[in-house]
C-alpha positions in Angstrom: -60.5 -57.9 0.6 -62.2 -60.6 -1.3 -65.8 -61.4 -0.3 -65.9 -64.4 2.0 -62.1 -64.4 2.1 -59.7 -64.6 5.1 -60.6 -61.0 6.1 -63.1 -62.0 8.8 -61.3 -62.8 12.0 -61.5 -62.5 15.8 -63.9 -65.2 16.9 -65.9 -65.5 13.7 -65.5 -68.4 11.4 -63.1 -68.0 8.6 -64.2 -68.9 5.1 -61.6 -69.8 2.5 -62.1 -69.9 -1.2 -60.8 -72.9 -3.2 -57.8 -71.1 -4.6 -56.7 -69.5 -1.2 -53.4 -71.1 -0.1 -52.8 -72.6 -3.5 -49.6 -71.0 -4.6 -45.9 -71.6 -5.2 -43.1 -69.1 -4.3 -39.4 -69.1 -3.7 -36.7 -66.9 -2.4 -33.0 -67.3 -2.0 -33.2 -69.9 0.8 -36.7 -71.4 0.8 -39.6 -72.9 -1.3 -43.1 -72.0 -0.2 -46.0 -74.2 -1.2 -49.6 -73.3 -0.4 -51.3 -75.9 1.7 -54.3 -76.4 -0.7 -52.1 -78.0 -3.3 -52.6 -81.7 -3.8 -49.6 -83.9 -4.7 -51.2 -84.4 -8.2 -51.3 -80.6 -8.6 -47.6 -80.4 -7.5 -46.5 -83.0 -10.0 -48.4 -81.2 -12.8 -47.1 -77.7 -11.9 -44.4 -76.6 -14.4 -42.7 -74.1 -12.1 -42.1 -76.3 -9.1 -38.6 -77.7 -9.0 -37.9 -81.1 -10.6 -36.0 -82.2 -7.5 -39.0 -81.7 -5.2 -41.3 -83.4 -7.7 -38.9 -86.4 -7.8 -38.9 -86.6 -4.0 -42.7 -86.5 -4.0 -42.9 -89.3 -6.6 -40.2 -91.5 -5.1 -40.7 -91.0 -1.3 -43.8 -89.1 -0.3 -46.3 -91.0 -2.5 -45.2 -94.3 -0.8 -47.7 -93.7 2.0 -49.8 -90.9 0.6 -52.6 -90.7 -2.1 -51.8 -88.3 -4.9 -55.1 -86.5 -4.3 -54.2 -85.7 -0.7 -53.6 -82.0 -0.1 -50.6 -80.7 1.8 -53.0 -79.3 4.4 -54.6 -82.6 5.1 -51.4 -84.6 5.2 -49.6 -82.2 7.5 -52.6 -81.9 9.8 -53.0 -85.6 10.3 -49.2 -86.6 9.9 -47.7 -89.0 12.5 -44.1 -89.6 13.4 -44.2 -93.2 12.0 -45.0 -92.1 8.4 -42.3 -92.3 5.8 -43.3 -88.9 4.4 -42.7 -87.4 7.9 -39.1 -88.6 7.9 -38.7 -87.3 4.3 -39.9 -83.9 5.3 -37.6 -83.9 8.3 -34.7 -84.3 5.9 -36.0 -81.3 3.9 -36.0 -79.2 7.1 -39.7 -78.6 6.6 -41.5 -75.8 8.5 -45.2 -75.1 8.4 -47.0 -71.8 8.5 -50.1 -72.1 10.6 -52.9 -69.8 11.9 -53.9 -70.5 15.4 -56.5 -68.9 17.8 -54.7 -66.7 20.3 -55.7 -64.2 22.9 -54.7 -60.7 21.8 -54.5 -57.7 24.1 -56.3 -54.5 23.1 -55.2 -51.0 24.0 -58.6 -50.2 25.4 -60.9 -52.9 26.8 -60.4 -56.6 27.5 -58.6 -59.3 25.6 -59.8 -60.5 22.3 -59.6 -63.9 20.6 -58.1 -63.8 17.1 -56.1 -65.7 14.6 -52.3 -65.4 14.7 -49.9 -66.7 12.1 -46.8 -68.6 13.1 -44.1 -70.6 11.4 -43.3 -73.8 13.3 -41.0 -76.7 12.7 -42.7 -79.9 11.4 -41.7 -81.7 14.6 -43.7 -79.2 16.7 -46.8 -79.6 14.6 -46.7 -83.4 14.6 -46.2 -83.5 18.4 -49.6 -81.7 18.9 -52.3 -84.2 19.3 -55.4 -84.0 17.1 -57.7 -82.8 19.9 -55.4 -79.9 20.7 -55.2 -78.9 17.0 -59.0 -78.8 16.8 -59.3 -77.0 20.1 -57.0 -74.2 19.1 -58.6 -73.9 15.6 -55.3 -74.7 13.8 -55.3 -73.9 10.1 -52.4 -75.0 7.9 -51.5 -72.3 5.4 -48.1 -73.2 3.9 -45.3 -75.7 3.7 -41.8 -74.1 3.8 -38.8 -76.2 2.5 -35.1 -75.3 2.8 -33.4 -75.0 -0.6 -30.1 -76.1 0.9 -31.7 -79.3 2.3 -33.4 -79.9 -1.0 -30.1 -79.6 -2.8 -28.4 -81.9 -0.4 -31.1 -84.6 -0.6 -30.1 -87.6 -2.7 -33.0 -89.0 -4.7 
């Protein structure tokens, strides 16, 4: 594990490096974008699909600064933002890490981070105080390729 990376867990603070969660991947049905990407990084990345870049340029940057990271925007997103409605059309899901109680085989319960993939609606419905209380960390934005294909720019 990298020194100071995400390997420290279970009640201890988690330190992330600048390049953690800054990646782009795809499979047959989805696009995966690391949450540390800013929209300026996305527009400059040659491997990210042209259609998604067009959507970012024409729709998402209407109410978002280009230097905003996906992590920041998704964490503070509200239902009245135009970018929220755009991501709903793209069937966006978000991979998060959240503090959860884990049962041990021997001994009492232990608090640790658990990764989950949630719909964007669920994330936005959580209020800011609850997000802070449960130590929510946004790791990745997941977009449906089918929704991306059906989206008219």
